[in-house]
C-alpha positions in Angstrom: 7.7 5.1 -60.8 7.5 4.5 -57.0 6.6 0.9 -57.6 9.7 0.5 -59.8 11.9 2.2 -57.2 10.7 -0.1 -54.4 11.0 -3.2 -56.5 14.5 -2.2 -57.7 15.7 -1.3 -54.2 14.2 -4.4 -52.6 15.9 -6.7 -55.2 19.2 -4.9 -54.6 18.8 -5.3 -50.9 18.0 -9.1 -51.4 21.2 -9.5 -53.4 23.2 -7.9 -50.6 21.6 -10.2 -48.1 21.3 -13.3 -50.3 22.3 -15.9 -47.7 19.8 -14.5 -45.1 17.1 -14.3 -47.8 17.6 -17.9 -48.7 17.0 -18.8 -45.0 14.2 -16.4 -44.3 13.0 -14.0 -47.0 10.3 -12.6 -44.8 12.9 -11.4 -42.3 14.9 -9.8 -45.0 11.8 -8.0 -46.4 10.9 -6.7 -43.0 14.4 -5.4 -42.5 14.3 -3.7 -46.0 11.0 -2.0 -45.1 12.4 -0.9 -41.7 15.6 0.5 -43.2 13.5 2.4 -45.7 10.7 3.4 -43.2 11.0 7.1 -44.1 9.9 6.3 -47.7 7.1 4.1 -46.6 5.9 6.7 -44.1 5.8 9.4 -46.8 3.9 7.0 -49.1 1.4 6.1 -46.4 0.8 9.8 -45.4 0.3 10.7 -49.1 -2.2 8.0 -49.8 0.2 5.9 -51.9 -0.3 2.7 -50.0 -1.6 0.8 -53.1 1.8 1.5 -54.7 3.5 -0.5 -51.8 1.0 -3.3 -52.3 1.7 -3.4 -56.0 5.4 -3.5 -55.4 5.0 -6.4 -53.0 3.0 -8.2 -55.7 5.7 -7.6 -58.3 8.4 -8.8 -55.8 6.6 -12.2 -55.4 8.5 -14.9 -57.2 5.6 -17.3 -56.9 4.2 -18.6 -60.2 1.7 -16.2 -61.6 -0.7 -18.6 -63.2 -4.2 -19.5 -62.3 -3.3 -22.6 -60.3 -1.3 -20.6 -57.8 -3.2 -17.3 -58.1 -5.2 -17.5 -54.9 -2.5 -18.9 -52.7 -0.1 -16.4 -54.1 -2.6 -13.6 -53.4 -3.1 -14.9 -49.8 0.6 -14.7 -49.0 1.5 -11.5 -50.9 -1.5 -9.5 -49.6 -1.3 -11.1 -46.1 2.3 -10.0 -45.8 1.3 -6.6 -47.2 -1.3 -6.4 -44.5 1.3 -6.9 -41.8 3.5 -4.2 -43.3 0.5 -1.9 -43.6 -0.4 -2.2 -39.9 3.3 -1.7 -39.0 3.3 1.5 -41.0 0.1 2.6 -39.3 1.7 2.1 -35.9 4.6 4.2 -37.2 7.2 1.4 -37.1 7.0 1.3 -33.3 8.5 -2.2 -33.2 11.6 -3.9 -34.7 11.4 -6.3 -37.6 12.2 -9.1 -35.1 9.2 -8.1 -32.9 6.9 -8.1 -35.9 8.1 -11.5 -37.0 7.7 -12.8 -33.4 4.1 -11.5 -33.3 3.1 -13.3 -36.5 4.9 -16.5 -35.5 3.2 -16.5 -32.1 -0.2 -15.9 -33.6 0.3 -18.6 -36.2 1.3 -21.1 -33.5 -1.7 -20.1 -31.4 -4.2 -20.5 -34.2 -2.6 -23.8 -35.2 -3.0 -25.0 -31.6 -6.6 -23.9 -31.3 -7.6 -25.7 -34.6 -6.0 -29.0 -33.5 
């Protein structure tokens, strides 16, 4: 039931922010989570973190076939991991700060591997 609620609410949120989602769906998802942080806190504190992970999996619009399965899992669960850490830190930063952290780290890793 909680998974359905999160998926339903997230899709409704996306529809309201369709133009932004087309430009940057990650930013919209972070904003959705932040605006609903009370729900996510309660779920975390009550051991329902796997419901959040399942909801993110259902929200993914990547093809769900074997060819894409591993890459899809990498992105879905990687994004979930970022959200999970953010919840653990009790949403002490804004969605923009979280996005900046991940962008900075990705740029740093890319630079080190070149």
